MARZA-899248 format. One record per residue (C-alpha): x, y, z; residue number from 1. Coordinates in steps of 0.25 Angstrom, whole numbers. Layout:
ATOM       x       y       z   num
ATOM       X       Y       Z   NUM
...
***
This chain:
ATOM       x       y       z   num
ATOM     390     352     381     1
ATOM     388     362     369     2
ATOM     384     376     372     3
ATOM     373     382     364     4
ATOM     374     397     366     5
ATOM     362     407     361     6
ATOM     367     419     354     7
ATOM     358     431     350     8
ATOM     363     436     337     9
ATOM     368     451     337    10
ATOM     370     453     351    11
ATOM     385     452     350    12
ATOM     394     457     339    13
ATOM     396     445     330    14
ATOM     412     446     330    15
ATOM     411     446     346    16
ATOM     401     435     346    17
ATOM     409     426     337    18
ATOM     421     428     346    19
ATOM     413     425     359    20
ATOM     407     412     352    21
ATOM     421     408     348    22
ATOM     427     409     362    23
ATOM     415     401     368    24
ATOM     417     391     357    25
ATOM     431     389     361    26
ATOM     428     388     376    27
ATOM     417     378     373    28
ATOM     427     370     363    29
ATOM     416     371     353    30
ATOM     404     367     362    31
ATOM     397     379     357    32
ATOM     384     381     349    33
ATOM     376     394     346    34
ATOM     361     397     346    35
ATOM     359     409     336    36
ATOM     348     418     342    37
ATOM     342     429     332    38
ATOM     333     436     342    39
ATOM     332     451     342    40
ATOM     343     459     348    41
ATOM     339     465     362    42
ATOM     331     477     360    43
ATOM     329     475     345    44
ATOM     318     470     337    45
ATOM     323     464     323    46
ATOM     316     457     312    47
ATOM     319     442     310    48
ATOM     326     445     297    49
ATOM     336     455     304    50
ATOM     338     445     316    51
ATOM     342     433     308    52
ATOM     350     441     298    53
ATOM     358     446     309    54
ATOM     360     432     315    55
ATOM     364     427     301    56
ATOM     375     438     300    57
ATOM     380     435     314    58
ATOM     381     420     312    59
ATOM     389     423     299    60
ATOM     398     432     306    61
ATOM     400     422     317    62
ATOM     403     411     308    63
ATOM     413     420     300    64
ATOM     420     424     312    65
ATOM     421     409     317    66
ATOM     427     405     304    67
ATOM     436     416     300    68
ATOM     450     419     304    69
ATOM     453     432     296    70
ATOM     446     445     295    71
ATOM     431     446     294    72
ATOM     424     458     287    73
ATOM     409     457     289    74
ATOM     399     466     283    75
ATOM     384     462     286    76
ATOM     371     467     288    77
ATOM     372     468     303    78
ATOM     387     468     306    79
ATOM     399     474     299    80
ATOM     414     472     304    81
ATOM     428     468     301    82
ATOM     436     459     309    83
ATOM     451     457     306    84
ATOM     452     443     313    85
ATOM     441     433     316    86
ATOM     450     422     323    87
ATOM     445     425     337    88
ATOM     431     421     333    89
ATOM     435     407     328    90
ATOM     427     396     336    91
ATOM     431     383     342    92
ATOM     422     376     333    93
ATOM     428     377     319    94
ATOM     416     373     310    95
ATOM     411     387     310    96
ATOM     408     390     324    97
ATOM     398     385     334    98
ATOM     385     378     329    99
ATOM     373     388     327   100
ATOM     360     384     333   101
ATOM     348     392     329   102
ATOM     333     393     332   103
ATOM     322     401     325   104
ATOM     309     399     317   105
ATOM     308     411     308   106
ATOM     312     410     293   107
ATOM     324     419     295   108
ATOM     328     411     307   109
ATOM     327     398     300   110
ATOM     335     404     288   111
ATOM     346     408     297   112
ATOM     347     395     303   113
ATOM     348     388     290   114
ATOM     358     397     285   115
ATOM     368     398     297   116
ATOM     365     389     309   117
ATOM     368     375     313   118
ATOM     357     370     322   119
ATOM     342     374     321   120
ATOM     337     374     335   121
ATOM     321     373     336   122
ATOM     312     375     347   123
ATOM     301     364     351   124
ATOM     291     361     340   125
ATOM     283     349     334   126
ATOM     290     338     327   127
ATOM     284     342     314   128
ATOM     288     357     316   129
ATOM     302     352     320   130
ATOM     303     344     307   131
ATOM     298     356     299   132
ATOM     309     365     305   133
ATOM     320     356     302   134
ATOM     316     354     288   135
ATOM     315     369     286   136
ATOM     329     372     292   137
ATOM     335     361     284   138
ATOM     330     367     271   139
ATOM     335     381     276   140
ATOM     349     376     279   141
ATOM     350     368     266   142
ATOM     348     381     258   143
ATOM     362     386     264   144
ATOM     368     372     262   145
ATOM     368     370     277   146
ATOM     362     359     287   147
ATOM     356     361     301   148
ATOM     355     354     313   149
ATOM     343     355     322   150
ATOM     340     357     337   151
ATOM     328     357     346   152
ATOM     326     365     358   153
ATOM     315     360     368   154
ATOM     313     358     383   155
ATOM     311     344     389   156
ATOM     302     338     400   157
ATOM     305     324     402   158
ATOM     300     315     413   159
ATOM     298     300     416   160
ATOM     284     300     411   161
ATOM     276     309     402   162
ATOM     266     313     412   163
ATOM     278     318     421   164
ATOM     284     326     410   165
ATOM     270     332     406   166
ATOM     267     335     421   167
ATOM     281     343     422   168
ATOM     278     351     409   169
ATOM     265     355     416   170
ATOM     271     358     429   171
ATOM     282     367     422   172
ATOM     271     377     417   173
ATOM     261     375     429   174
ATOM     264     388     435   175
ATOM     266     396     422   176
ATOM     257     408     420   177
ATOM     254     409     405   178
ATOM     256     424     405   179
ATOM     269     423     412   180
ATOM     273     413     401   181
ATOM     270     422     390   182
ATOM     278     433     397   183
ATOM     290     424     398   184
ATOM     289     420     383   185
ATOM     287     435     378   186
ATOM     299     440     386   187
ATOM     308     431     377   188
ATOM     315     439     365   189
ATOM     310     428     355   190
ATOM     296     428     360   191
ATOM     290     431     346   192
ATOM     299     423     337   193
ATOM     295     412     328   194
ATOM     300     401     337   195
ATOM     293     406     349   196
ATOM     280     407     341   197
ATOM     282     393     337   198
ATOM     283     388     351   199
ATOM     270     396     354   200
ATOM     263     389     343   201
ATOM     267     375     349   202
ATOM     261     379     362   203
ATOM     248     383     354   204
ATOM     248     369     347   205
ATOM     250     361     360   206
ATOM     240     353     367   207
ATOM     234     356     380   208
ATOM     246     351     387   209
ATOM     256     359     379   210
ATOM     261     348     370   211
ATOM     262     351     355   212
ATOM     266     337     351   213
ATOM     270     324     359   214
ATOM     280     328     370   215
ATOM     282     342     366   216
ATOM     276     352     376   217
ATOM     275     367     373   218
ATOM     272     372     387   219
ATOM     287     377     389   220
ATOM     283     388     380   221
ATOM     273     394     389   222
ATOM     284     398     398   223
ATOM     295     402     389   224
ATOM     299     407     375   225
ATOM     307     399     365   226
ATOM     308     384     366   227
ATOM     294     381     372   228
ATOM     292     366     372   229
ATOM     297     354     379   230
ATOM     298     339     376   231
ATOM     290     332     387   232
ATOM     289     318     390   233
ATOM     296     305     395   234
ATOM     311     302     392   235
ATOM     307     293     380   236
ATOM     297     304     375   237
ATOM     307     315     376   238
ATOM     318     306     369   239
ATOM     308     302     358   240
ATOM     305     317     356   241
ATOM     320     321     355   242
ATOM     322     309     345   243
ATOM     310     314     336   244
ATOM     317     327     335   245
ATOM     330     321     332   246
ATOM     323     313     321   247
ATOM     319     326     315   248
ATOM     333     331     315   249
ATOM     335     338     328   250
ATOM     349     335     333   251
ATOM     351     345     345   252
ATOM     341     347     357   253
ATOM     341     358     367   254
ATOM     333     353     378   255
ATOM     329     360     392   256
ATOM     319     359     403   257
ATOM     313     366     415   258
ATOM     320     366     425   259
ATOM     332     364     416   260
ATOM     342     356     425   261
ATOM     331     346     430   262
ATOM     325     344     416   263
ATOM     339     342     410   264
ATOM     342     331     421   265
ATOM     329     324     417   266
ATOM     332     324     403   267
ATOM     346     319     406   268
ATOM     341     308     414   269
ATOM     328     304     406   270
ATOM     331     307     392   271
ATOM     346     307     389   272
ATOM     348     292     393   273
ATOM     338     289     382   274
ATOM     344     298     372   275
ATOM     358     291     374   276
ATOM     351     277     374   277
ATOM     344     281     361   278
ATOM     357     286     355   279
ATOM     365     274     359   280
ATOM     355     264     352   281
ATOM     355     273     340   282
ATOM     370     272     339   283
ATOM     370     257     340   284
***
């Protein structure tokens, strides 16, 4: 199992952060990936330009420390320091350090990902919008002579029949007061960012049952900020949806459900065997 650790850029002095990540990477024998977060620092309100400029500088510092053995003299916009020796920050992974995941929708965010990160992680959206996002990020990365992989973060509600899956989706929110849901969403640090606004747009475009397109239900976003939609349906419908995303270029999926353990078991029992069977046929 690989670990995906979320890091808010700027909360830890970069040389110390580089050493801490290197230590964990050695403990995990390389099974470490990082999710870059460029939110405001606690108690501060910054422009998009400043937040992503700081993230860009920190990423460059980390990668320099992970790949340099000798002294490092850094003079940047946000950080200035001189280190006589960088060897303690060398990671177990020798290809430049752990893979960097990143999610964001503003122009500054997309540019940062194209320039520095390895996997662009997107929240639920329509198939057309996913296709559009992938094309945009590929073009941005190409400007820097780079290529990206793509990930998709979504919840899953899978049942033996579609009626059962939809009934459970309805049950999840049957006790939710809309004002309480709004308060939950607005408490989040990212409540006003581009991605959260896009999740709100999806809810606004959904039908009366909360579905914005076939098997993509936006009701989750009524009760939480961030990733606000779920794939809802039978095992075959869930599998078909995942395969459709793969056909667009998605290679990594981060899936969850409510309650987490129970829905993980259902996915493991109902969908995973079909995934494995499909892969076995494709390999033949």
